[in-house]
C-alpha positions as CSV (number, residue, x, y, z in Angstrom):
1,M,57.3,49.8,6.6
2,H,57.5,50.9,3.0
3,P,55.2,49.3,0.4
4,S,57.9,47.2,-1.3
5,A,58.7,45.3,1.9
6,S,57.1,41.9,2.2
7,P,55.4,41.4,5.5
8,Y,55.2,37.6,4.9
9,E,57.1,35.2,2.8
10,E,57.3,31.4,3.2
11,R,58.7,28.6,1.0
12,L,57.2,25.2,1.5
13,T,60.2,23.0,0.9
14,A,60.1,19.3,0.4
15,P,60.8,17.2,3.5
16,R,64.1,15.4,3.9
17,S,62.6,12.0,3.2
18,W,61.9,13.1,-0.4
19,W,65.6,13.7,-1.0
20,F,66.4,10.3,0.3
21,I,63.7,8.8,-2.0
22,S,65.3,10.7,-4.9
23,L,68.6,8.9,-4.1
24,L,66.7,5.6,-3.9
25,V,65.2,6.3,-7.4
26,G,68.8,6.8,-8.7
27,V,69.9,3.5,-7.1
28,S,67.0,1.8,-8.7
29,M,67.9,3.2,-12.1
30,A,71.5,2.1,-11.5
31,L,70.4,-1.5,-10.7
32,I,68.2,-1.6,-13.8
33,L,71.1,-0.6,-16.0
34,L,73.6,-2.9,-14.2
35,P,73.5,-5.6,-16.9
36,F,74.7,-3.1,-19.5
37,G,78.0,-2.3,-17.7
38,T,79.6,0.2,-15.3
39,L,79.1,3.3,-17.4
40,P,75.3,2.9,-17.9
41,L,75.1,2.0,-14.1
42,L,76.8,5.3,-13.2
43,G,74.6,7.2,-15.7
44,G,71.5,5.6,-14.2
45,L,72.6,6.5,-10.7
46,V,73.3,10.2,-11.6
47,G,70.5,10.6,-14.1
48,G,67.8,8.9,-12.0
49,T,68.8,10.8,-8.9
50,A,68.9,14.1,-10.7
51,V,65.5,13.7,-12.4
52,A,63.9,12.6,-9.1
53,A,65.5,15.5,-7.2
54,V,64.3,18.0,-9.8
55,A,60.7,16.6,-9.5
56,A,60.9,16.8,-5.7
57,S,62.3,20.3,-5.8
58,S,59.7,21.7,-8.2
59,Y,56.8,20.3,-6.4
60,G,58.1,20.9,-2.9
61,S,59.3,24.5,-3.3
62,V,56.1,26.5,-3.6
63,R,56.1,30.1,-2.2
64,I,53.4,32.0,-0.3
65,R,53.8,35.7,0.0
66,V,51.9,38.8,1.0
67,V,53.3,41.7,-1.0
68,G,51.9,44.8,-2.7
69,G,48.4,44.4,-1.4
70,S,48.1,40.8,-2.8
71,L,48.3,37.3,-1.5
72,I,50.6,35.3,-3.9
73,A,50.3,31.6,-3.4
74,G,52.0,29.4,-6.0
75,D,50.6,30.7,-9.3
76,A,47.6,32.5,-7.8
77,K,47.6,36.2,-7.1
78,I,44.6,37.4,-5.1
79,P,44.1,41.0,-4.0
80,V,43.8,41.2,-0.2
81,S,40.6,43.4,-0.7
82,A,38.9,40.3,-2.1
83,L,39.7,38.2,1.0
84,G,37.6,37.9,4.1
85,E,38.1,36.3,7.4
86,A,41.1,34.1,7.9
87,H,40.7,30.9,9.9
88,V,43.8,29.2,11.4
89,L,43.5,25.4,11.2
90,D,45.1,23.1,13.6
91,P,46.3,19.6,12.3
92,E,42.9,18.0,12.9
93,E,41.0,20.8,11.2
94,T,43.6,20.8,8.4
95,R,43.0,17.2,7.7
96,A,39.2,17.7,7.8
97,W,39.3,20.7,5.4
98,R,41.4,18.9,2.8
99,T,39.2,15.8,2.9
100,F,35.5,15.6,3.8
101,K,34.9,19.4,4.4
102,A,36.6,20.5,1.2
103,D,34.6,22.4,-1.5
104,P,35.6,21.4,-5.0
105,R,35.4,25.1,-6.1
106,A,38.0,26.2,-3.5
107,F,41.5,27.1,-4.4
108,M,43.8,24.8,-2.5
109,L,47.5,25.1,-2.2
110,L,47.8,21.7,-0.6
111,R,50.9,20.1,0.7
112,A,50.2,16.9,2.7
113,Y,53.6,17.1,4.5
114,V,52.6,20.4,6.1
115,P,50.5,19.7,9.2
116,T,48.8,23.2,9.5
117,A,46.9,25.5,7.2
118,L,45.0,28.7,6.8
119,R,41.6,29.0,5.3
120,V,40.7,32.4,4.0
121,E,37.1,33.4,2.8
122,I,36.7,35.0,-0.6
123,T,34.4,38.0,-0.4
124,D,34.3,39.0,-4.1
125,P,30.7,38.3,-5.3
126,S,31.9,37.7,-8.9
127,D,34.3,35.0,-7.9
128,P,32.7,31.5,-7.5
129,T,35.6,30.4,-5.3
130,P,34.3,30.2,-1.7
131,Y,37.7,30.1,0.1
132,V,41.4,29.7,-0.3
133,Y,43.1,26.8,1.5
134,L,46.8,27.3,2.1
135,S,49.1,24.8,3.7
136,T,51.5,26.8,5.8
137,R,53.9,26.1,8.7
138,D,53.0,29.5,10.2
139,P,49.2,30.1,9.8
140,E,49.1,32.7,12.6
141,G,51.9,34.7,10.9
142,L,50.2,34.6,7.5
143,A,46.8,35.6,9.1
144,A,48.6,38.5,10.9
145,A,50.2,39.6,7.6
146,L,46.9,39.6,5.8
147,D,45.3,41.7,8.6
148,A,48.3,44.1,8.5
149,V,47.8,44.7,4.8
150,R,44.1,45.1,5.2
151,A,44.6,47.7,8.0
152,A,47.2,49.7,5.9
């Protein structure tokens, strides 16, 4: 494998129900504008749906990648050399680590609609962040990709 190849890439897309809710927002806007006539009704339907869909898409399309010796999760770029042990979290542990076990200093890429996660220790002594919490649909694959980059 050459260095430019990405051993892991995942996009956490919004669930289908969010797109349905976007449509309902558009219908709501259309009903609000109904007293003003047909053209405002159609504008409310199209505009409300479009704005809600853009909001759902922007929040629901975060990427997690392991590339070039770094873990890129959303806006964060962390060198793999600063990462320690990776802990795969099942749905129960995922819920616990995003609620009562959570450390406020941790970096959390949290998506409640993803049932599993990966918690990776931060070993850099100058970084006050204790761990990175990443919602992921394939925690085993992400942990394996981090191990592969560490081994290379």
